[in-house]
N, C-alpha and C positions, 0 to 999 in steps of 0.2 A: 523603552524606542527611544533613539535617537530621536532626536525632537529636532534637528538639523534636517535631516534627513525625511524624518515624515511630512514636512511642511514643506521641502522640496518636489518630493513624489506627487502631493496632493497636489500641487503648482501646477504639477507639469501631467496631469492627469485632467483638470480642470481647462486647462490650456487645449487640452485635444478634444474635448468633449465639449466644448463652448465654442471652436472653429469646423469640428464635423459632423457634433450634433450625438445625443447620448447611446442613439443605437451602434456606433464603432466600438461601444465594448464585446457584442455578441459575434464580431467579425476580426480574431483575432491577429490575423496577419496584418489589416489596414494599420488594427491601433498600433502593433508594435512598431512599425515602419515609422510613423505618426511619431509615439511614443518619444524613441530614440531622436527624433527631430529636434523633440520640443525638453528635450532632456538630458542635454549632453554629456552631463556629468556624472548621469547613474546609467547610461551606456550598460556599467558590469549588471546592470537590474533588467535588461530588457528580456533575459531569458526568462527570469521573473515573473512578470507579469504577460510572456508569450502563454506560459505555465495554466497561468489563472483563469487566461483569458480559453484555452485548450479546457480545459475542465467546467464549460458552463458557467461558470461564477457572473461573466459579465452578464448571461441571461437573466440571473438569478438577481440583479442589483436594476437588470432597467423590468421585469415582472411586479418587483414589489418596490418600484419608485414611487409612483403615484400613490400608492396603502402607506408609504410611510411619510411621505413628506403629508398628506393632510392629515395625518396623526391615528389613523385607525389602525396602524401597527406600528411594533416597538423595535427602531431601526437596531438594537443591541441583537435582537434574537435573527434576524435577516446577516450580522456580519457573523454574528458567531456560527451559521450554516454554512458559510460563502468559507469560515475562515473550514470548517471540517473538511469540505468539499475540497480544500487545494493541500491540508497536510498529508496528503497522501506521499506528494511531491515535493513540500517545503518544509525546512523545519518551521518550528509552529511561531518563533519571532517574526521572519519572512512573510508566512501566511497572514500575521497579523497589521504587518505592514502595507499587503497590498491591500486586503478586505476595508482598512481603514479608510486610506488614501483614497481611493473608489468611494466610501460612504461622504466622508469629506466633501470628496469635489463634487457630490449633486449634489450637498447642503445639509445632509442629513444632521441631525443632533442624536450621539449616541453618546454612551458611558463617556469616563472619562479617561482619555489619554493620558497612558501612565511614559513620562518622557523624562531623560536626561540631558544633561548639559553638555555630553562627550563628545569631539569635533567626529567632523563626517569622516575624516579618512581613515578613522579607530575605528570604526563601526563596523561592529559583527556582520552585520549584512553585506558587506564587501567583500568580504574575508568567507569565513568557513561555509558549508554547504554539507546538505548528508550526499550519504551514498546514492540513496534513490535519488535525488534531482542531478546532482551527478550523472547517471545514469540517462533524467530525461535529457539533460540537454544535449548530450549528444546522440542518442535516439534523432531529438528534432532536426538534429544537423544531420542525419542521413545515415551514422552509425548500424548496422546492422548488427554487431555483436552487441552491441548497447539495447536495441532492441529487442532482441531476445531474451537479453538478462533480465529485460524490466519486462518482460514478458512475463520470466521465470518468475520474478519476485510475486508477480500477480499473482500466477498460476498454485503455487506452495506457499503462499501468505509470509514470504520474509522481509523481512521490516517494515511489512504493509498487511495491509486487510485483504483477505483472497477472497480475489473475485476474478474469474474467470472470463467474465465477460471484459474486463479492462487486458486481462492477457490475452487474448485472443488480437484484441485492436492491436496492439503491440508486437504479436506474432504476424499479420498481416502488413503492416508496414515493411518488413522485412520480408516475408515471404512474396513481395510485389516486387522488388528488389533482387531477388534469386536465392536468397538465402536458405542455403539446402537443410539446417536443423531445422530453424522455423518452420518450412514448410511440412516437415515430417509434422514438429509436436501439433501443427494448425490442423493437418489431417486426422490428430488422432483426434483432437478436440472433436472436428466436424463426425467419427465414425464414435467418437462415444453420447454426443452429447453434451459432454462440458461446458458450458456458459453459452449453450446456443442449440438450437434443436436441430436433433440428428439427423444426421444427412447424409448419407454413403454416395449423392452424387457430388457434393462439396470435395468429401475425403478422397475421392478418388482423384479427384483435380491436382490435391494439395500432391497426394502420396505420389503421382505420376510426375510432376515437378520436381522433389526431391528424388524421384527411383532414376530417372534421365541423367542426375550427377551422380550414380552409382550409391546412392544407398541401399540399401541390402535390404534392412529392415523395412523400408518401403514399397522398394520391387516384389516384396511377400505380400503383403497387406495389401496391393492395389490387385497382384492374384486372386485374392482370396474376397476383394470387394466385387470386383467380375463373377467370382466362382460363386461365390452366396449369396450376394446382392442384397439390399433390405431398404430403408426408409429414401426414396428418390432415386433408386437405384435399381433395372431391372437386371435378372442376373444374364450375363451374356460368356457365356461355355468358349466362342468364337477371338470373342477380346480377351478374355483370360490364360485361352492356348498360343494368341499371338505374343501377349505379355511372357508366358511362359518359355519361350522358343528367342526371344527376345534379351531375356536376363537369365537363360539358361536354369531357368530354376522349375522344377517339380509342379506342376499346375495345383497340384495336393498341397505341396508345403504349405505350413502356419495355417492350414484347417483342421478344424475338428475332425475334420475324418481323415486327414495325413496324419497326425495328433496319435489319433484310434487307432490306422494303420500299426505305426512303429507301437504304440505303446502295447498293442495285441502282440506286438515281434519283442517285448521283451525289452523295450528300452527306457530304462528308471528315467532319464530327461522327461521323455515324455509322457510317461505314467504320471512323474511330481506335476510337469503342468497343465498337463489334461484333468487331473484330479482339482490342480487348482481354479480351473476354468468351471468346472459343477457347483468347485466351494464358492466362489464368490461370484459363478454369475456373467462371467464375462467370455459374450461373443458364444455362449451354450445355454439353455436351458436350465438356472439353478436345480441343483440335485446334491441333497448330501449324502444321500445313501451313495450314489454313482463317484461322488468325489472320495467318499471312505473309501471305498473300492480303490481305485486308481491310488491315493495317497500310500495303503497300507502296499500296494504291491511294489511302488518302490522303495518305502522304509524297509520291505522285507530281503533287498539286495543291497541295502545300509549309504542308503539316500538318505545323509545328517536332514539336508533342511526338508524332507519329504516325513523323516522322524517327529521333527520339531514341528510342523503344522497336526501332525495327526494328533501328538502331544497335547497342543491346545485344543484339538477338536475335544480331546477326554478330561480336559482341564475346562473345559465351559458345558460338556455335555452337549454340543453344536455334531449332531447327527450321529449318535451315538448314546450309551447312556452316561450318565457323570460318573468322571471313575478318576478320582485324584493320584490313587497308588498308581495306576498303569501308565499317569499323565506324568506321573515324577518320572518312574523307570523309563520313559519315553525318552524325556529331556534329560536324563544323566547319559544314555544313548548319543545321543546327537551331539550331548558336551563334550564328550570325549572323544569325537569325529572332530570337536573344532569348532560348531556351529556356535558363532555369541550369540545369538539370540538363544538357545538352549539351552548356553552357560546361565544367563540373566534369570529366565525365568526359574531355572533351579534353582539358583541362588535365593528366587522369591519363595518356591518350596520352601525352602531350610531356616526361610527366616521367620516364616509365618508358620511352622508344619503342618503344610498341608501336601499328604500325601505321602508323607514321610517327618522320619520325627524331627522334632526340632532344634537345631544348630546354626546358632547366629557366628562362630567361626566361619564352617563349611559357609554358609553363605557368604560372608565377608569375601573368603578365598578366590567362590565363583566368582563373584560380583568384579574383582582385583583383575581375572583373565580376562572376561570381558570386556572390562575397562582397560585392560593395555591391548584388546588388540584394538581399540576403537570404536567401540560403541557409543554412541552417545547416552543410551538410556543408564548402561550403567555404568558409566563415568559417575552420571546425578544419583544414581545408586550406591555406587563405591561413594561418596563424599557423603550422603546421609549415611554409611556405616560409620566414619569417623567424625561428623558432625553428633549423632547421639551413643557412641561408643557402644553399634550393635557388632560383636566380633574380633572390633578391634577396638586400641586404649583410643579416648576422647579426644582429638586432636581438630580445632576448626580452621587453623591453618592448614591441615590437611585435606580437609573439607572444601575448604574455596579453592585450594588446587583442582580435583575434580569438578567440582561444581561449574568452574571456568573454561576447562576442558570440554565440558557437554554444551556450556553456551556458546560457547568456539564452533560448534556441532550444528545449530541450532535448536537446540531441544528446550520446550519452554521450559520445563521443569528446572533443568540446569543453569537459565536466563534467568527464571527468577529467585531462584537460590543464592544465585552469584551477587545479583542485583541489592539481596534483600542483607547481607552480609554487608556489601558495599557500604550500604545507605546508611547501615549500625555500629559499624567497626567492629564486626565480628570477624575474628580470624585474618583480620587485613584490613590499612588504614580506609579513616569513611573516603567517599570518594560519590558524592552526591548525585553527580552530571553522569554520572558511568553508571549507577542506579541506575539512573531516569532511565538509562538507553536501554538498560537489559529489562526491563520494566514494557519500556514501548514494544521490544524486539519479542517477546512472552505474551506481551498483550493483542500484540496484531494475530496471534495464534489462536488465541480467546483463552487466554491464560487469565482463570477467574481470578485469582490472587493477585495478577502482575495489574491487573485490570483495577481492583481495590487501593492495590499501594500507588499505580500512576495518579488516582485521584488524590489520597493524601500528598504528594506529593504538590500537587495542586493548588490543594490548601493551606500546607505549612508552606512552599517555597521551596523547597528540597530539589536540589540540580535546577531548579526554572521558575521563573519568577510565577507569582501568586495567581491564580486565574481559576474562581470559581466557577465559571459558565463551563471551562475544559473540564476541570475537577468531577460535576452533577454528572458528565457525560459518561465520565468511565464510572463512578459510581453505580449508574445506572447499568452500565452494561454488564459489572457485576453483578446488580441485583438479580439481571432478567434470566441468570445463571443460577440463583438461587442463596444468594449468599445475603445472611438479614441482615448483618450488620451493613453492608454497605449500601444496604437498603433505608435502613435509617440514615446514614450519611446525608446520600441523596435529595430525600426530605429535608432535612436539617440546613444544606446547601439555597435548597427554595426558600423552607421556611425563614431564611434568617440573611437570606444574600453575602456576596461578600466581592472584593477586587471582579471588576467583568460581572457583577451577579446580581441583576435586583431582587429584592427580595419580595416572592411572586406567591401569595396565599392559597390559592386553587391551585398552582401545581401540583403545591407541597400537600395539598390535600387529599389531587388527586391522584401521588403517589402510596403517601402513606392508604388508604383506600384500596389500590390494586394492589399492596404488598400486606396487609391485615395489621399494621402498624396503630399503634393507640398515639394519634398527632400530639393531642396535649402532651405527653409526658417525652416528647422529643423534643 
């Protein structure tokens, strides 16, 4: 950490809290305004502090201040918790700068702060930023596109831990300023109960906002809400008919009743959609028997996606007796019609001999077709073929190429494997910094091996400064998913301590007992 930057930042925080009282830490607008006055040279950091307070770490410090200052709570533990809160938006160096600056300004005695003597103007804190941080800055300044994209990051877990509640928070910001895409996505969340209680009244309100801007899907959804009713909304046929006339959409379009009518009239797309609704219980009561019936109707008309989905049912025995031979045959039919998912699954059948003779060359060929078609899972699998020599000559450089293609499309297996190759210099030059970024992206999607790899990055200083506190957290996440090695290393972190983590025998023994490990042999 840049020593001069840390000292100046701490001094600015101290001046603000001494002038206005420590409670200003929980009022991020007042704090940021005051902070920019007391730290004019650090104006580029103003947004970063805005982030910390919007994530309520100011409240963390206020709530824990008395306990830390009287010695009943360890300052380092609170600082690490605060850093974890804001790492969603900031890179870890900035998160540490902010958390430790506030702690130091409050007079907390924490672990040693590792600094260097580099000049302030060359500090990485002033320049580089993460994609999430850039989105946050733009979102805070009222950029609707940034708000929507930040919401999408949290909704799908792209670069951050998946968090529907935070996604909704950002959708609301831009929805209230009239962004149609955000209004529709927010309505979907209320309709499905993702990140919030299911509430069709709120869904209808947001659907109407988007519908009035001409969004066709929202218009259909609004009509469906008043036709069917549900949580928080009584059916209202007159309102449904009003919107039907207003938008020129038949009131039954998009409802299960409308789909049923079209499906009964032989429309394969309606049959496919209705089958999926029954299969997943989306907008209708889940019923595997009916799902299989309608998917078969669509499949018999040559609907490739329906053939793929019914093949998946046969492969896993969902709604039908398990029959991998039939599954493989249906995957083949759908693959020949160009369905990329079917190509990928058929390749898996050939690779492992499931429902068909084992043939690694055919497996590699189907993976290739799906990979070249742009399917991320297939790109990762085709990379595995080159890495392991399955059906093709072993070629780690070619494997890296396909891992990277998959990683660029946010596939967690591709991200982890590409990161692993970069970390170890396999098939490519070593690049621990980019490797860590790949591990972070995969770990954000709960990839166990990536979580463990990140733990090793922080214990060994691969692509980042050593930080055993952060490492222990990542090892713990992997351990919670059943990784025994990660569990052992997590226990070792607490048993022996390290940079930013004091040894804690009680915590080490607790985790050893939790995972059934022999504490004395670690």
